[in-house]
C-alpha positions as CSV (number, residue, x, y, z in Angstrom):
1,M,4.8,-86.4,37.6
2,A,1.8,-88.5,36.8
3,C,-1.2,-87.1,34.9
4,T,-4.8,-88.3,35.0
5,E,-6.4,-89.5,31.8
6,R,-7.9,-86.0,31.2
7,G,-4.4,-84.5,31.9
8,D,-5.8,-81.8,34.2
9,N,-4.5,-83.1,37.5
10,I,-0.8,-83.4,38.1
11,D,0.8,-84.9,41.2
12,S,2.5,-81.9,42.7
13,G,5.3,-83.9,44.3
14,S,7.4,-81.7,46.6
15,Y,4.7,-79.0,46.8
16,E,2.2,-81.7,48.1
17,I,4.8,-82.8,50.7
18,A,5.2,-79.2,51.8
19,M,1.4,-78.7,51.9
20,Q,1.1,-81.9,54.0
21,K,3.7,-80.6,56.5
22,T,1.9,-77.3,56.7
23,N,-1.4,-79.1,57.2
24,N,0.2,-81.2,59.9
25,R,1.5,-78.2,61.7
26,T,-1.8,-76.4,61.4
27,R,-3.7,-79.4,62.7
28,A,-1.3,-79.9,65.6
29,S,-1.9,-76.3,66.6
30,N,-5.7,-76.5,66.3
31,E,-7.0,-80.1,66.4
32,A,-10.6,-78.9,66.2
33,E,-10.3,-78.0,62.5
34,P,-10.8,-80.7,59.9
35,R,-7.8,-81.5,57.6
36,K,-7.9,-79.8,54.3
37,P,-6.6,-81.7,51.3
38,A,-3.6,-80.4,49.4
39,F,-4.4,-78.5,46.3
40,A,-3.8,-80.6,43.1
41,F,-2.2,-78.6,40.3
42,G,-2.9,-79.2,36.6
43,P,-1.2,-78.0,33.4
44,S,-2.8,-74.6,33.6
45,H,-1.1,-74.0,36.9
46,I,2.5,-74.3,35.7
47,P,3.4,-70.6,36.1
48,Y,2.1,-70.6,39.6
49,R,4.0,-73.8,40.4
50,I,7.2,-72.2,39.0
51,L,6.5,-69.2,41.3
52,L,6.0,-71.4,44.3
53,L,9.1,-73.4,43.4
54,S,11.1,-70.2,43.2
55,K,9.9,-69.1,46.6
56,M,10.8,-72.5,48.1
57,M,14.3,-72.3,46.4
58,D,14.7,-68.8,47.8
59,R,13.9,-70.0,51.3
60,A,16.4,-72.9,51.1
61,T,19.0,-70.8,49.5
62,A,18.7,-68.0,52.1
63,Q,19.2,-70.5,54.9
64,H,22.2,-72.2,53.1
65,V,23.9,-68.9,52.4
66,R,23.3,-67.7,56.0
67,D,24.7,-71.0,57.4
68,T,27.8,-71.2,55.1
69,A,28.8,-67.6,54.8
70,Q,26.7,-65.5,57.2
71,L,25.4,-63.5,54.3
72,S,21.8,-62.5,53.6
73,L,20.3,-63.7,50.3
74,A,20.4,-60.2,48.9
75,E,24.1,-59.9,49.8
76,W,24.8,-63.2,48.1
77,R,23.0,-62.2,45.0
78,V,24.6,-58.8,44.8
79,L,28.1,-60.4,45.4
80,T,27.4,-62.9,42.6
81,H,26.2,-60.3,40.1
82,V,29.2,-58.0,40.8
83,E,31.4,-61.1,40.2
84,M,29.7,-61.9,36.9
85,I,29.4,-58.3,35.6
86,G,32.7,-57.0,36.9
87,K,33.0,-53.3,37.8
88,C,29.5,-51.9,37.7
89,S,27.0,-49.5,39.3
90,A,24.3,-50.5,41.8
91,A,21.7,-49.6,39.1
92,E,23.3,-52.1,36.7
93,V,23.2,-54.8,39.4
94,A,19.6,-54.0,40.1
95,S,18.7,-54.2,36.4
96,V,20.3,-57.6,35.6
97,A,19.1,-59.1,38.9
98,Y,15.5,-57.7,38.5
99,S,15.9,-56.4,42.1
100,D,14.8,-53.3,43.9
101,R,17.5,-50.6,43.8
102,A,17.1,-49.9,47.5
103,E,17.7,-53.6,48.4
104,V,20.8,-53.7,46.2
105,S,22.1,-50.4,47.7
106,R,21.6,-51.8,51.3
107,A,23.3,-55.1,50.3
108,L,26.2,-53.2,48.8
109,G,26.6,-51.0,51.9
110,S,26.8,-54.1,54.1
111,L,29.2,-55.9,51.7
112,E,31.4,-52.8,51.7
113,Q,31.4,-52.6,55.5
114,R,32.5,-56.2,55.6
115,G,35.3,-55.6,53.1
116,F,33.8,-57.7,50.2
117,V,33.3,-54.8,47.7
118,Q,34.9,-51.5,47.1
119,R,33.6,-48.4,45.5
120,E,35.2,-45.9,43.2
121,A,34.0,-42.8,41.3
122,N,32.0,-43.5,38.1
123,P,33.5,-41.5,35.3
124,R,30.3,-41.8,33.3
125,N,28.0,-40.5,36.0
126,R,29.2,-38.4,38.9
127,K,26.0,-39.2,40.9
128,S,26.9,-42.9,41.2
129,S,29.9,-45.1,42.0
130,L,31.2,-48.2,40.5
131,V,31.6,-51.3,42.7
132,S,33.9,-54.3,42.4
133,L,34.9,-57.2,44.5
134,T,37.8,-57.0,46.8
135,P,40.2,-59.9,47.1
136,A,38.2,-60.9,50.3
137,G,35.0,-60.7,48.2
138,K,36.4,-62.8,45.5
139,A,37.6,-65.4,48.0
140,I,34.3,-65.7,49.8
141,H,32.5,-65.9,46.4
142,T,34.7,-68.7,45.2
143,A,34.3,-70.6,48.4
144,I,30.5,-70.2,48.5
145,R,30.1,-70.9,44.8
146,G,31.6,-74.4,45.2
147,E,29.2,-75.1,48.0
148,R,26.2,-73.7,46.1
149,G,26.9,-76.0,43.1
150,K,26.7,-79.0,45.4
151,F,23.6,-77.7,47.1
152,Y,21.8,-77.1,43.7
153,E,22.9,-80.5,42.4
154,Q,20.8,-82.1,45.2
155,W,17.7,-80.6,43.7
156,L,18.4,-82.0,40.3
157,T,19.7,-85.4,41.2
158,D,16.5,-87.2,40.1
159,L,16.6,-85.7,36.6
160,S,18.5,-87.5,33.8
161,D,20.7,-85.5,31.5
162,A,17.9,-85.6,28.9
163,E,15.3,-84.3,31.4
164,R,17.7,-81.5,32.5
165,T,18.1,-80.5,28.9
166,T,14.4,-80.6,28.2
167,L,13.6,-78.6,31.4
168,N,16.2,-76.0,30.5
169,T,14.8,-75.7,27.0
170,A,11.3,-75.4,28.3
171,L,12.3,-72.7,30.8
172,E,14.1,-70.7,28.1
173,K,10.9,-70.8,26.0
174,V,8.7,-69.6,28.9
175,T,11.3,-66.9,29.7
176,R,11.4,-65.7,26.1
177,R,7.6,-65.6,25.9
178,L,7.3,-63.7,29.2
179,V,9.8,-61.1,27.9
180,E,8.0,-60.8,24.6
181,S,4.7,-60.3,26.4
182,A,5.9,-57.4,28.5
183,P,9.1,-56.0,27.1
184,H,8.7,-52.7,28.9
185,L,9.3,-54.6,32.2
186,F,12.5,-56.2,31.1
187,D,14.3,-53.5,29.1
188,Q,17.9,-53.1,30.0
């Protein structure tokens, strides 16, 4: 990304392309309105750019998971977290995924109906159950996971190994600072 001499205006790359497409669609639907320029982000907008990037990634991921496995994004995320955690409660999945418990519960219900997860009594808490992947759930997770890796690699193809390492380190620093600034939101 190129900066101006003052460093307060960064070329927003993909976001700018998305904004242009949105502007083109809007203009096509209402030619009477003048074209609005795409917003130019600067260094102070990095958190917002990360938020927008996250939403764009969610949208692309949801479509890919729907196309490859006929799963919703919530179902895919729950399936992945149960695979990573192992036998766990819905509350544990919601906690590590920073997800709404109701959304996790609905996704688990759907996954259970489809035979991808199974429930059993929770010996630590009679009010909840423990979930784990069935052999069918493990098989679909393995199949999708391979596809997901290829899909994600497309997004990173323009970054060198050094740039990937730098980006990863920077994101770790931002994450750490976010957790330190509001620990009550991220207690587990």
